[in-house]
All heavy atoms as TSV, in Angstrom:
chain	resi	resn	atom	element	x	y	z
A	1	MET	N	N	191.210	149.768	-19.688
A	1	MET	CA	C	190.175	149.196	-18.853
A	1	MET	C	C	190.440	147.695	-18.732
A	1	MET	O	O	190.764	147.042	-19.702
A	1	MET	CB	C	188.803	149.462	-19.467
A	1	MET	CG	C	187.679	148.878	-18.650
A	1	MET	SD	S	186.034	149.380	-19.186
A	1	MET	CE	C	185.867	148.440	-20.676
A	2	ALA	N	N	190.292	147.173	-17.529
A	2	ALA	CA	C	190.497	145.749	-17.271
A	2	ALA	C	C	189.343	145.206	-16.443
A	2	ALA	O	O	188.712	145.937	-15.691
A	2	ALA	CB	C	191.811	145.538	-16.532
A	3	LYS	N	N	189.096	143.942	-16.594
A	3	LYS	CA	C	188.088	143.300	-15.759
A	3	LYS	C	C	188.658	143.157	-14.353
A	3	LYS	O	O	189.838	142.827	-14.171
A	3	LYS	CB	C	187.715	141.934	-16.317
A	3	LYS	CG	C	186.950	142.017	-17.603
A	3	LYS	CD	C	186.469	140.658	-18.034
A	3	LYS	CE	C	185.634	140.817	-19.296
A	3	LYS	NZ	N	184.988	139.572	-19.665
A	4	ILE	N	N	187.837	143.414	-13.360
A	4	ILE	CA	C	188.278	143.343	-11.972
A	4	ILE	C	C	188.751	141.935	-11.635
A	4	ILE	O	O	189.759	141.753	-10.945
A	4	ILE	CB	C	187.171	143.837	-11.027
A	4	ILE	CG1	C	187.024	145.349	-11.216
A	4	ILE	CG2	C	187.480	143.484	-9.576
A	4	ILE	CD1	C	185.926	146.001	-10.442
A	5	GLU	N	N	188.086	140.949	-12.171
A	5	GLU	CA	C	188.468	139.555	-11.950
A	5	GLU	C	C	189.917	139.304	-12.394
A	5	GLU	O	O	190.679	138.618	-11.717
A	5	GLU	CB	C	187.510	138.673	-12.743
A	5	GLU	CG	C	187.631	137.198	-12.501
A	5	GLU	CD	C	186.563	136.447	-13.273
A	5	GLU	OE1	O	185.375	136.646	-12.989
A	5	GLU	OE2	O	186.945	135.673	-14.170
A	6	GLU	N	N	190.316	139.881	-13.528
A	6	GLU	CA	C	191.681	139.729	-14.037
A	6	GLU	C	C	192.691	140.435	-13.135
A	6	GLU	O	O	193.793	139.922	-12.905
A	6	GLU	CB	C	191.776	140.280	-15.459
A	6	GLU	CG	C	190.982	139.498	-16.463
A	6	GLU	CD	C	190.905	140.186	-17.820
A	6	GLU	OE1	O	191.471	141.297	-17.986
A	6	GLU	OE2	O	190.258	139.621	-18.716
A	7	LEU	N	N	192.336	141.628	-12.650
A	7	LEU	CA	C	193.241	142.365	-11.761
A	7	LEU	C	C	193.472	141.605	-10.454
A	7	LEU	O	O	194.591	141.582	-9.930
A	7	LEU	CB	C	192.682	143.761	-11.481
A	7	LEU	CG	C	192.630	144.707	-12.675
A	7	LEU	CD1	C	191.860	145.969	-12.321
A	7	LEU	CD2	C	194.031	145.045	-13.150
A	8	LEU	N	N	192.438	140.974	-9.923
A	8	LEU	CA	C	192.568	140.199	-8.692
A	8	LEU	C	C	193.548	139.044	-8.880
A	8	LEU	O	O	194.324	138.720	-7.973
A	8	LEU	CB	C	191.210	139.678	-8.235
A	8	LEU	CG	C	190.203	140.738	-7.790
A	8	LEU	CD1	C	188.840	140.117	-7.560
A	8	LEU	CD2	C	190.688	141.445	-6.545
A	9	LYS	N	N	193.545	138.434	-10.045
A	9	LYS	CA	C	194.468	137.328	-10.331
A	9	LYS	C	C	195.887	137.835	-10.561
A	9	LYS	O	O	196.853	137.164	-10.217
A	9	LYS	CB	C	193.997	136.554	-11.557
A	9	LYS	CG	C	192.746	135.749	-11.309
A	9	LYS	CD	C	192.292	135.034	-12.580
A	9	LYS	CE	C	190.979	134.318	-12.343
A	9	LYS	NZ	N	190.452	133.738	-13.589
A	10	LYS	N	N	196.012	139.020	-11.138
A	10	LYS	CA	C	197.334	139.573	-11.481
A	10	LYS	C	C	198.113	140.062	-10.252
A	10	LYS	O	O	199.340	140.045	-10.249
A	10	LYS	CB	C	197.157	140.724	-12.471
A	10	LYS	CG	C	198.446	141.257	-13.021
A	10	LYS	CD	C	198.206	142.282	-14.098
A	10	LYS	CE	C	199.524	142.797	-14.641
A	10	LYS	NZ	N	199.326	143.757	-15.722
A	11	TYR	N	N	197.386	140.493	-9.210
A	11	TYR	CA	C	198.035	141.062	-8.025
A	11	TYR	C	C	197.628	140.312	-6.752
A	11	TYR	O	O	197.023	140.895	-5.854
A	11	TYR	CB	C	197.681	142.542	-7.893
A	11	TYR	CG	C	198.121	143.366	-9.059
A	11	TYR	CD1	C	197.229	143.720	-10.073
A	11	TYR	CD2	C	199.446	143.793	-9.172
A	11	TYR	CE1	C	197.631	144.469	-11.164
A	11	TYR	CE2	C	199.854	144.548	-10.270
A	11	TYR	CZ	C	198.947	144.884	-11.252
A	11	TYR	OH	O	199.360	145.621	-12.327
A	12	PRO	N	N	197.958	139.030	-6.650
A	12	PRO	CA	C	197.538	138.258	-5.464
A	12	PRO	C	C	198.194	138.788	-4.189
A	12	PRO	O	O	199.356	139.191	-4.191
A	12	PRO	CB	C	198.000	136.839	-5.782
A	12	PRO	CG	C	199.135	137.012	-6.729
A	12	PRO	CD	C	198.794	138.241	-7.545
A	13	GLY	N	N	197.414	138.808	-3.121
A	13	GLY	CA	C	197.939	139.233	-1.827
A	13	GLY	C	C	198.158	140.727	-1.680
A	13	GLY	O	O	198.856	141.160	-0.770
A	14	GLU	N	N	197.582	141.520	-2.571
A	14	GLU	CA	C	197.751	142.972	-2.490
A	14	GLU	C	C	196.407	143.675	-2.440
A	14	GLU	O	O	195.379	143.135	-2.852
A	14	GLU	CB	C	198.539	143.482	-3.708
A	14	GLU	CG	C	199.966	143.008	-3.719
A	14	GLU	CD	C	200.829	143.833	-4.646
A	14	GLU	OE1	O	200.450	144.966	-4.991
A	14	GLU	OE2	O	201.890	143.341	-5.022
A	15	TRP	N	N	196.432	144.894	-1.937
A	15	TRP	CA	C	195.263	145.769	-1.948
A	15	TRP	C	C	195.245	146.488	-3.282
A	15	TRP	O	O	196.290	146.937	-3.772
A	15	TRP	CB	C	195.342	146.777	-0.805
A	15	TRP	CG	C	195.073	146.143	0.518
A	15	TRP	CD1	C	196.002	145.614	1.361
A	15	TRP	CD2	C	193.808	145.950	1.122
A	15	TRP	NE1	N	195.376	145.094	2.465
A	15	TRP	CE2	C	194.019	145.288	2.342
A	15	TRP	CE3	C	192.506	146.253	0.760
A	15	TRP	CZ2	C	192.992	144.939	3.198
A	15	TRP	CZ3	C	191.474	145.914	1.609
A	15	TRP	CH2	C	191.724	145.265	2.815
A	16	LEU	N	N	194.057	146.598	-3.883
A	16	LEU	CA	C	193.908	147.246	-5.181
A	16	LEU	C	C	192.923	148.402	-5.084
A	16	LEU	O	O	191.887	148.279	-4.427
A	16	LEU	CB	C	193.365	146.266	-6.217
A	16	LEU	CG	C	194.050	144.914	-6.366
A	16	LEU	CD1	C	193.308	144.077	-7.386
A	16	LEU	CD2	C	195.495	145.084	-6.757
A	17	ALA	N	N	193.241	149.489	-5.737
A	17	ALA	CA	C	192.311	150.606	-5.888
A	17	ALA	C	C	191.998	150.704	-7.376
A	17	ALA	O	O	192.895	150.863	-8.194
A	17	ALA	CB	C	192.918	151.905	-5.387
A	18	ILE	N	N	190.708	150.572	-7.697
A	18	ILE	CA	C	190.287	150.520	-9.082
A	18	ILE	C	C	189.231	151.603	-9.320
A	18	ILE	O	O	188.233	151.657	-8.603
A	18	ILE	CB	C	189.688	149.135	-9.402
A	18	ILE	CG1	C	190.723	148.046	-9.092
A	18	ILE	CG2	C	189.210	149.066	-10.842
A	18	ILE	CD1	C	190.132	146.663	-8.973
A	19	GLU	N	N	189.469	152.453	-10.319
A	19	GLU	CA	C	188.465	153.445	-10.701
A	19	GLU	C	C	187.433	152.732	-11.573
A	19	GLU	O	O	187.754	152.241	-12.654
A	19	GLU	CB	C	189.100	154.613	-11.450
A	19	GLU	CG	C	188.141	155.741	-11.660
A	19	GLU	CD	C	188.847	157.024	-12.050
A	19	GLU	OE1	O	190.042	157.008	-12.387
A	19	GLU	OE2	O	188.182	158.069	-12.003
A	20	VAL	N	N	186.213	152.635	-11.099
A	20	VAL	CA	C	185.169	151.838	-11.746
A	20	VAL	C	C	184.730	152.473	-13.062
A	20	VAL	O	O	184.406	153.655	-13.116
A	20	VAL	CB	C	183.959	151.670	-10.807
A	20	VAL	CG1	C	182.852	150.879	-11.488
A	20	VAL	CG2	C	184.371	151.006	-9.512
A	21	THR	N	N	184.726	151.654	-14.128
A	21	THR	CA	C	184.256	152.109	-15.439
A	21	THR	C	C	183.039	151.325	-15.921
A	21	THR	O	O	182.379	151.739	-16.861
A	21	THR	CB	C	185.371	151.999	-16.501
A	21	THR	OG1	O	185.800	150.633	-16.579
A	21	THR	CG2	C	186.543	152.901	-16.166
A	22	ASP	N	N	182.753	150.182	-15.289
A	22	ASP	CA	C	181.595	149.385	-15.688
A	22	ASP	C	C	181.050	148.624	-14.485
A	22	ASP	O	O	181.824	148.125	-13.657
A	22	ASP	CB	C	181.986	148.404	-16.791
A	22	ASP	CG	C	180.785	147.746	-17.450
A	22	ASP	OD1	O	179.651	148.270	-17.335
A	22	ASP	OD2	O	180.970	146.688	-18.078
A	23	GLU	N	N	179.726	148.568	-14.395
A	23	GLU	CA	C	179.041	147.856	-13.314
A	23	GLU	C	C	177.938	146.986	-13.901
A	23	GLU	O	O	177.411	147.278	-14.964
A	23	GLU	CB	C	178.359	148.832	-12.352
A	23	GLU	CG	C	179.258	149.744	-11.600
A	23	GLU	CD	C	178.473	150.701	-10.710
A	23	GLU	OE1	O	177.226	150.700	-10.760
A	23	GLU	OE2	O	179.101	151.448	-9.975
A	24	VAL	N	N	177.591	145.941	-13.175
A	24	VAL	CA	C	176.426	145.113	-13.504
A	24	VAL	C	C	175.584	145.052	-12.245
A	24	VAL	O	O	176.030	144.529	-11.218
A	24	VAL	CB	C	176.844	143.696	-13.956
A	24	VAL	CG1	C	175.620	142.814	-14.113
A	24	VAL	CG2	C	177.638	143.757	-15.251
A	25	GLU	N	N	174.397	145.642	-12.305
A	25	GLU	CA	C	173.476	145.702	-11.172
A	25	GLU	C	C	174.150	146.247	-9.902
A	25	GLU	O	O	173.991	145.721	-8.806
A	25	GLU	CB	C	172.860	144.330	-10.920
A	25	GLU	CG	C	171.997	143.854	-12.061
A	25	GLU	CD	C	171.334	142.523	-11.806
A	25	GLU	OE1	O	171.417	142.003	-10.685
A	25	GLU	OE2	O	170.712	142.004	-12.753
A	26	GLY	N	N	174.949	147.288	-10.086
A	26	GLY	CA	C	175.598	147.950	-8.958
A	26	GLY	C	C	176.889	147.316	-8.479
A	26	GLY	O	O	177.522	147.809	-7.559
A	27	VAL	N	N	177.311	146.224	-9.110
A	27	VAL	CA	C	178.545	145.531	-8.725
A	27	VAL	C	C	179.635	145.896	-9.725
A	27	VAL	O	O	179.474	145.678	-10.934
A	27	VAL	CB	C	178.328	143.998	-8.707
A	27	VAL	CG1	C	179.632	143.289	-8.369
A	27	VAL	CG2	C	177.243	143.628	-7.718
A	28	PRO	N	N	180.774	146.438	-9.258
A	28	PRO	CA	C	181.863	146.788	-10.169
A	28	PRO	C	C	182.398	145.547	-10.892
A	28	PRO	O	O	182.668	144.529	-10.251
A	28	PRO	CB	C	182.943	147.372	-9.256
A	28	PRO	CG	C	182.246	147.719	-7.992
A	28	PRO	CD	C	181.096	146.779	-7.867
A	29	VAL	N	N	182.545	145.639	-12.217
A	29	VAL	CA	C	183.079	144.510	-12.988
A	29	VAL	C	C	184.306	144.892	-13.822
A	29	VAL	O	O	185.051	144.016	-14.252
A	29	VAL	CB	C	182.008	143.873	-13.905
A	29	VAL	CG1	C	180.925	143.211	-13.091
A	29	VAL	CG2	C	181.447	144.875	-14.875
A	30	ALA	N	N	184.542	146.187	-14.029
A	30	ALA	CA	C	185.702	146.618	-14.807
A	30	ALA	C	C	186.133	148.007	-14.370
A	30	ALA	O	O	185.353	148.770	-13.805
A	30	ALA	CB	C	185.376	146.612	-16.294
A	31	GLY	N	N	187.405	148.303	-14.629
A	31	GLY	CA	C	187.912	149.615	-14.271
A	31	GLY	C	C	189.375	149.781	-14.597
A	31	GLY	O	O	190.008	148.890	-15.166
A	32	GLU	N	N	189.903	150.929	-14.212
A	32	GLU	CA	C	191.314	151.260	-14.398
A	32	GLU	C	C	192.020	151.143	-13.054
A	32	GLU	O	O	191.578	151.740	-12.068
A	32	GLU	CB	C	191.461	152.686	-14.929
A	32	GLU	CG	C	190.843	152.915	-16.283
A	32	GLU	CD	C	191.592	152.219	-17.407
A	32	GLU	OE1	O	192.821	152.033	-17.296
A	32	GLU	OE2	O	190.934	151.841	-18.385
A	33	LEU	N	N	193.101	150.401	-13.022
A	33	LEU	CA	C	193.872	150.253	-11.790
A	33	LEU	C	C	194.543	151.575	-11.453
A	33	LEU	O	O	195.272	152.139	-12.268
A	33	LEU	CB	C	194.915	149.149	-11.940
A	33	LEU	CG	C	195.743	148.839	-10.706
A	33	LEU	CD1	C	194.865	148.259	-9.596
A	33	LEU	CD2	C	196.865	147.875	-11.044
A	34	ILE	N	N	194.263	152.093	-10.273
A	34	ILE	CA	C	194.873	153.345	-9.813
A	34	ILE	C	C	196.203	153.030	-9.138
A	34	ILE	O	O	197.220	153.632	-9.429
A	34	ILE	CB	C	193.946	154.086	-8.827
A	34	ILE	CG1	C	192.646	154.471	-9.523
A	34	ILE	CG2	C	194.645	155.311	-8.254
A	34	ILE	CD1	C	191.581	154.977	-8.579
A	35	CYS	N	N	196.172	152.075	-8.204
A	35	CYS	CA	C	197.388	151.661	-7.522
A	35	CYS	C	C	197.159	150.315	-6.849
A	35	CYS	O	O	196.031	149.869	-6.683
A	35	CYS	CB	C	197.841	152.705	-6.508
A	35	CYS	SG	S	196.716	152.928	-5.125
A	36	HIS	N	N	198.272	149.688	-6.453
A	36	HIS	CA	C	198.217	148.429	-5.714
A	36	HIS	C	C	199.379	148.409	-4.731
A	36	HIS	O	O	200.430	148.998	-4.980
A	36	HIS	CB	C	198.264	147.216	-6.654
A	36	HIS	CG	C	199.516	147.122	-7.460
A	36	HIS	ND1	N	200.612	146.400	-7.059
A	36	HIS	CD2	C	199.840	147.677	-8.649
A	36	HIS	CE1	C	201.562	146.500	-7.965
A	36	HIS	NE2	N	201.110	147.281	-8.944
A	37	SER	N	N	199.158	147.762	-3.598
A	37	SER	CA	C	200.179	147.716	-2.551
A	37	SER	C	C	199.818	146.627	-1.549
A	37	SER	O	O	198.657	146.251	-1.416
A	37	SER	CB	C	200.251	149.063	-1.825
A	37	SER	OG	O	201.128	148.992	-0.726
A	38	SER	N	N	200.814	146.164	-0.839
A	38	SER	CA	C	200.545	145.217	0.245
A	38	SER	C	C	200.077	145.951	1.499
A	38	SER	O	O	199.657	145.323	2.461
A	38	SER	CB	C	201.798	144.387	0.549
A	38	SER	OG	O	202.867	145.238	0.904
A	39	HIS	N	N	200.107	147.285	1.466
A	39	HIS	CA	C	199.703	148.105	2.612
A	39	HIS	C	C	198.391	148.837	2.303
A	39	HIS	O	O	198.337	149.708	1.427
A	39	HIS	CB	C	200.783	149.118	2.965
A	39	HIS	CG	C	202.093	148.480	3.275
A	39	HIS	ND1	N	202.344	147.821	4.450
A	39	HIS	CD2	C	203.213	148.357	2.533
A	39	HIS	CE1	C	203.565	147.340	4.441
A	39	HIS	NE2	N	204.116	147.641	3.279
A	40	ARG	N	N	197.339	148.475	3.020
A	40	ARG	CA	C	196.010	149.061	2.796
A	40	ARG	C	C	196.018	150.583	2.938
A	40	ARG	O	O	195.424	151.293	2.134
A	40	ARG	CB	C	195.016	148.450	3.780
A	40	ARG	CG	C	193.620	148.985	3.620
A	40	ARG	CD	C	192.669	148.342	4.575
A	40	ARG	NE	N	193.098	148.596	5.950
A	40	ARG	CZ	C	192.451	148.204	7.024
A	40	ARG	NH1	N	191.347	147.522	6.911
A	40	ARG	NH2	N	192.896	148.479	8.222
A	41	ALA	N	N	196.704	151.101	3.944
A	41	ALA	CA	C	196.718	152.547	4.184
A	41	ALA	C	C	197.313	153.310	3.002
A	41	ALA	O	O	196.853	154.401	2.661
A	41	ALA	CB	C	197.492	152.863	5.462
A	42	GLU	N	N	198.311	152.734	2.368
A	42	GLU	CA	C	198.933	153.389	1.215
A	42	GLU	C	C	197.932	153.514	0.062
A	42	GLU	O	O	197.846	154.552	-0.598
A	42	GLU	CB	C	200.151	152.591	0.750
A	42	GLU	CG	C	200.865	153.206	-0.421
A	42	GLU	CD	C	202.081	152.407	-0.845
A	42	GLU	OE1	O	202.601	151.614	-0.045
A	42	GLU	OE2	O	202.495	152.578	-2.005
A	43	VAL	N	N	197.151	152.471	-0.154
A	43	VAL	CA	C	196.146	152.495	-1.221
A	43	VAL	C	C	195.087	153.556	-0.929
A	43	VAL	O	O	194.736	154.350	-1.797
A	43	VAL	CB	C	195.509	151.103	-1.402
A	43	VAL	CG1	C	194.306	151.170	-2.321
A	43	VAL	CG2	C	196.541	150.129	-1.947
A	44	TRP	N	N	194.593	153.602	0.294
A	44	TRP	CA	C	193.578	154.611	0.647
A	44	TRP	C	C	194.136	156.018	0.498
A	44	TRP	O	O	193.447	156.926	0.035
A	44	TRP	CB	C	193.066	154.392	2.067
A	44	TRP	CG	C	192.065	153.286	2.147
A	44	TRP	CD1	C	192.235	152.068	2.725
A	44	TRP	CD2	C	190.736	153.290	1.620
A	44	TRP	NE1	N	191.096	151.301	2.586
A	44	TRP	CE2	C	190.159	152.040	1.915
A	44	TRP	CE3	C	189.974	154.222	0.932
A	44	TRP	CZ2	C	188.861	151.700	1.539
A	44	TRP	CZ3	C	188.689	153.880	0.561
A	44	TRP	CH2	C	188.145	152.638	0.865
A	45	ARG	N	N	195.381	156.215	0.871
A	45	ARG	CA	C	195.996	157.543	0.782
A	45	ARG	C	C	196.053	158.029	-0.672
A	45	ARG	O	O	195.836	159.194	-0.957
A	45	ARG	CB	C	197.401	157.477	1.389
A	45	ARG	CG	C	197.991	158.779	1.772
A	45	ARG	CD	C	199.274	158.686	2.595
A	45	ARG	NE	N	200.159	157.572	2.286
A	45	ARG	CZ	C	200.315	156.478	3.053
A	45	ARG	NH1	N	199.629	156.344	4.166
A	45	ARG	NH2	N	201.154	155.532	2.718
A	46	LYS	N	N	196.315	157.126	-1.599
A	46	LYS	CA	C	196.440	157.497	-3.014
A	46	LYS	C	C	195.097	157.665	-3.718
A	46	LYS	O	O	195.059	158.078	-4.871
A	46	LYS	CB	C	197.278	156.454	-3.743
A	46	LYS	CG	C	198.721	156.472	-3.337
A	46	LYS	CD	C	199.523	155.462	-4.107
A	46	LYS	CE	C	200.989	155.522	-3.708
A	46	LYS	NZ	N	201.800	154.558	-4.455
A	47	THR	N	N	193.995	157.355	-3.049
A	47	THR	CA	C	192.688	157.419	-3.709
A	47	THR	C	C	191.762	158.464	-3.107
A	47	THR	O	O	190.601	158.539	-3.502
A	47	THR	CB	C	191.992	156.043	-3.651
A	47	THR	OG1	O	191.791	155.682	-2.283
A	47	THR	CG2	C	192.793	154.985	-4.349
A	48	GLN	N	N	192.228	159.263	-2.200
A	48	GLN	CA	C	191.365	160.217	-1.504
A	48	GLN	C	C	190.666	161.195	-2.435
A	48	GLN	O	O	189.540	161.604	-2.176
A	48	GLN	CB	C	192.151	160.975	-0.445
A	48	GLN	CG	C	192.512	160.100	0.730
A	48	GLN	CD	C	193.339	160.857	1.756
A	48	GLN	OE1	O	193.883	161.905	1.470
A	48	GLN	NE2	N	193.426	160.305	2.948
A	49	ALA	N	N	191.278	161.589	-3.531
A	49	ALA	CA	C	190.699	162.595	-4.416
A	49	ALA	C	C	189.803	161.988	-5.509
A	49	ALA	O	O	189.169	162.715	-6.256
A	49	ALA	CB	C	191.817	163.404	-5.079
A	50	LYS	N	N	189.732	160.685	-5.593
A	50	LYS	CA	C	188.944	160.019	-6.633
A	50	LYS	C	C	187.495	159.846	-6.183
A	50	LYS	O	O	187.209	159.735	-5.005
A	50	LYS	CB	C	189.531	158.643	-6.964
A	50	LYS	CG	C	190.974	158.671	-7.398
A	50	LYS	CD	C	191.098	159.214	-8.786
A	50	LYS	CE	C	192.550	159.152	-9.234
A	50	LYS	NZ	N	192.756	159.691	-10.527
A	51	LYS	N	N	186.572	159.792	-7.138
A	51	LYS	CA	C	185.145	159.688	-6.825
A	51	LYS	C	C	184.654	158.242	-6.803
A	51	LYS	O	O	184.110	157.786	-5.829
A	51	LYS	CB	C	184.332	160.460	-7.871
A	51	LYS	CG	C	184.589	161.934	-7.836
A	51	LYS	CD	C	183.642	162.611	-6.918
A	51	LYS	CE	C	183.868	164.102	-7.002
A	51	LYS	NZ	N	183.472	164.808	-5.888
A	52	ARG	N	N	184.807	157.515	-7.886
A	52	ARG	CA	C	184.255	156.161	-8.002
A	52	ARG	C	C	185.380	155.143	-7.915
A	52	ARG	O	O	185.869	154.650	-8.926
A	52	ARG	CB	C	183.524	156.013	-9.321
A	52	ARG	CG	C	182.290	156.889	-9.396
A	52	ARG	CD	C	181.543	156.625	-10.645
A	52	ARG	NE	N	181.520	155.188	-10.900
A	52	ARG	CZ	C	180.434	154.488	-11.131
A	52	ARG	NH1	N	179.287	155.077	-11.179
A	52	ARG	NH2	N	180.493	153.205	-11.356
A	53	VAL	N	N	185.774	154.823	-6.690
A	53	VAL	CA	C	186.891	153.915	-6.469
A	53	VAL	C	C	186.419	152.673	-5.735
A	53	VAL	O	O	185.659	152.755	-4.768
A	53	VAL	CB	C	188.008	154.610	-5.653
A	53	VAL	CG1	C	189.133	153.642	-5.356
A	53	VAL	CG2	C	188.528	155.811	-6.397
A	54	TYR	N	N	186.866	151.531	-6.229
A	54	TYR	CA	C	186.586	150.247	-5.600
A	54	TYR	C	C	187.903	149.767	-5.008
A	54	TYR	O	O	188.885	149.578	-5.727
A	54	TYR	CB	C	186.067	149.273	-6.656
A	54	TYR	CG	C	185.833	147.865	-6.181
A	54	TYR	CD1	C	184.986	147.600	-5.115
A	54	TYR	CD2	C	186.423	146.794	-6.829
A	54	TYR	CE1	C	184.749	146.305	-4.693
A	54	TYR	CE2	C	186.184	145.491	-6.419
A	54	TYR	CZ	C	185.352	145.254	-5.357
A	54	TYR	OH	O	185.127	143.970	-4.942
A	55	VAL	N	N	187.961	149.611	-3.701
A	55	VAL	CA	C	189.162	149.137	-3.022
A	55	VAL	C	C	188.865	147.734	-2.516
A	55	VAL	O	O	187.868	147.508	-1.840
A	55	VAL	CB	C	189.579	150.060	-1.860
A	55	VAL	CG1	C	190.779	149.489	-1.121
A	55	VAL	CG2	C	189.896	151.460	-2.376
A	56	THR	N	N	189.750	146.800	-2.869
A	56	THR	CA	C	189.541	145.403	-2.497
A	56	THR	C	C	190.881	144.726	-2.245
A	56	THR	O	O	191.924	145.223	-2.652
A	56	THR	CB	C	188.750	144.658	-3.597
A	56	THR	OG1	O	188.425	143.354	-3.139
A	56	THR	CG2	C	189.534	144.570	-4.887
A	57	TYR	N	N	190.830	143.597	-1.577
A	57	TYR	CA	C	192.027	142.804	-1.302
A	57	TYR	C	C	192.041	141.606	-2.234
A	57	TYR	O	O	191.048	140.873	-2.327
A	57	TYR	CB	C	192.046	142.351	0.155
A	57	TYR	CG	C	193.276	141.563	0.522
A	57	TYR	CD1	C	194.522	142.180	0.549
A	57	TYR	CD2	C	193.204	140.217	0.828
A	57	TYR	CE1	C	195.654	141.473	0.876
A	57	TYR	CE2	C	194.332	139.500	1.166
A	57	TYR	CZ	C	195.561	140.130	1.179
A	57	TYR	OH	O	196.679	139.423	1.496
A	58	ALA	N	N	193.135	141.378	-2.916
A	58	ALA	CA	C	193.252	140.286	-3.880
A	58	ALA	C	C	193.975	139.101	-3.253
A	58	ALA	O	O	195.105	138.786	-3.580
A	58	ALA	CB	C	193.998	140.763	-5.125
A	59	GLY	N	N	193.326	138.493	-2.335
A	59	GLY	CA	C	193.943	137.334	-1.700
A	59	GLY	C	C	192.982	136.673	-0.748
A	59	GLY	O	O	191.866	137.160	-0.551
A	60	PRO	N	N	193.407	135.607	-0.168
A	60	PRO	CA	C	192.520	134.952	0.795
A	60	PRO	C	C	192.318	135.859	2.002
A	60	PRO	O	O	193.242	136.560	2.426
A	60	PRO	CB	C	193.275	133.684	1.176
A	60	PRO	CG	C	194.704	133.973	0.864
A	60	PRO	CD	C	194.693	134.952	-0.277
A	61	PRO	N	N	191.109	135.886	2.542
A	61	PRO	CA	C	190.851	136.764	3.676
A	61	PRO	C	C	191.645	136.384	4.931
A	61	PRO	O	O	191.956	137.238	5.741
A	61	PRO	CB	C	189.348	136.613	3.934
A	61	PRO	CG	C	188.943	135.407	3.178
A	61	PRO	CD	C	189.953	135.143	2.116
A	62	LEU	N	N	191.977	135.113	5.063
A	62	LEU	CA	C	192.766	134.649	6.203
A	62	LEU	C	C	193.900	133.766	5.740
A	62	LEU	O	O	193.758	133.024	4.769
A	62	LEU	CB	C	191.887	133.827	7.167
A	62	LEU	CG	C	190.735	134.567	7.830
A	62	LEU	CD1	C	189.869	133.582	8.597
A	62	LEU	CD2	C	191.258	135.632	8.764
A	63	LYS	N	N	195.015	133.820	6.452
A	63	LYS	CA	C	196.131	132.939	6.136
A	63	LYS	C	C	195.760	131.511	6.514
A	63	LYS	O	O	194.921	131.286	7.399
A	63	LYS	CB	C	197.372	133.374	6.917
A	63	LYS	CG	C	197.922	134.703	6.463
A	63	LYS	CD	C	199.153	135.054	7.238
A	63	LYS	CE	C	199.687	136.405	6.815
A	63	LYS	NZ	N	200.879	136.786	7.554
A	64	GLU	N	N	196.386	130.579	5.849
A	64	GLU	CA	C	196.126	129.171	6.125
A	64	GLU	C	C	196.408	128.850	7.598
A	64	GLU	O	O	197.397	129.303	8.161
A	64	GLU	CB	C	197.001	128.293	5.230
A	64	GLU	CG	C	196.641	126.829	5.310
A	64	GLU	CD	C	197.429	125.991	4.331
A	64	GLU	OE1	O	197.744	126.485	3.228
A	64	GLU	OE2	O	197.739	124.853	4.671
A	65	GLY	N	N	195.493	128.147	8.223
A	65	GLY	CA	C	195.648	127.791	9.628
A	65	GLY	C	C	194.949	128.730	10.582
A	65	GLY	O	O	194.879	128.482	11.767
A	66	TYR	N	N	194.416	129.857	10.076
A	66	TYR	CA	C	193.709	130.823	10.908
A	66	TYR	C	C	192.203	130.635	10.738
A	66	TYR	O	O	191.742	130.101	9.738
A	66	TYR	CB	C	194.076	132.255	10.523
A	66	TYR	CG	C	195.454	132.676	11.001
A	66	TYR	CD1	C	196.596	132.268	10.342
A	66	TYR	CD2	C	195.595	133.481	12.123
A	66	TYR	CE1	C	197.857	132.642	10.789
A	66	TYR	CE2	C	196.842	133.862	12.574
A	66	TYR	CZ	C	197.969	133.445	11.903
A	66	TYR	OH	O	199.198	133.821	12.345
A	67	ALA	N	N	191.453	131.111	11.702
A	67	ALA	CA	C	189.987	131.053	11.631
A	67	ALA	C	C	189.430	132.379	12.141
A	67	ALA	O	O	190.101	133.115	12.865
A	67	ALA	CB	C	189.455	129.911	12.496
A	68	ALA	N	N	188.183	132.662	11.765
A	68	ALA	CA	C	187.526	133.893	12.207
A	68	ALA	C	C	186.164	133.537	12.805
A	68	ALA	O	O	185.526	132.580	12.392
A	68	ALA	CB	C	187.339	134.838	11.033
A	69	ALA	N	N	185.759	134.313	13.775
A	69	ALA	CA	C	184.441	134.155	14.386
A	69	ALA	C	C	183.756	135.502	14.400
A	69	ALA	O	O	184.375	136.528	14.664
A	69	ALA	CB	C	184.577	133.602	15.794
A	70	PHE	N	N	182.489	135.505	14.113
A	70	PHE	CA	C	181.720	136.752	14.083
A	70	PHE	C	C	180.598	136.702	15.078
A	70	PHE	O	O	180.055	135.726	15.413
A	70	PHE	CB	C	181.149	137.020	12.692
A	70	PHE	CG	C	182.216	137.205	11.665
A	70	PHE	CD1	C	182.625	136.140	10.875
A	70	PHE	CD2	C	182.811	138.432	11.490
A	70	PHE	CE1	C	183.610	136.316	9.910
A	70	PHE	CE2	C	183.789	138.604	10.539
A	70	PHE	CZ	C	184.195	137.538	9.749
């Protein structure tokens, strides 16, 4: 079991699939790393059979020099 915060630092710029083992007020804080990849689709494909999976991106949401509008 690892803290999600630690996994995000260990795999920068990658998508992570984490089987949740601990939550605080509904927010995942720890789990077991199922897989990681720079390709989001690959991570989703490997987690289809799992029940409690947290999928997140471990990197900045936008590359430097880019902007987003909502």
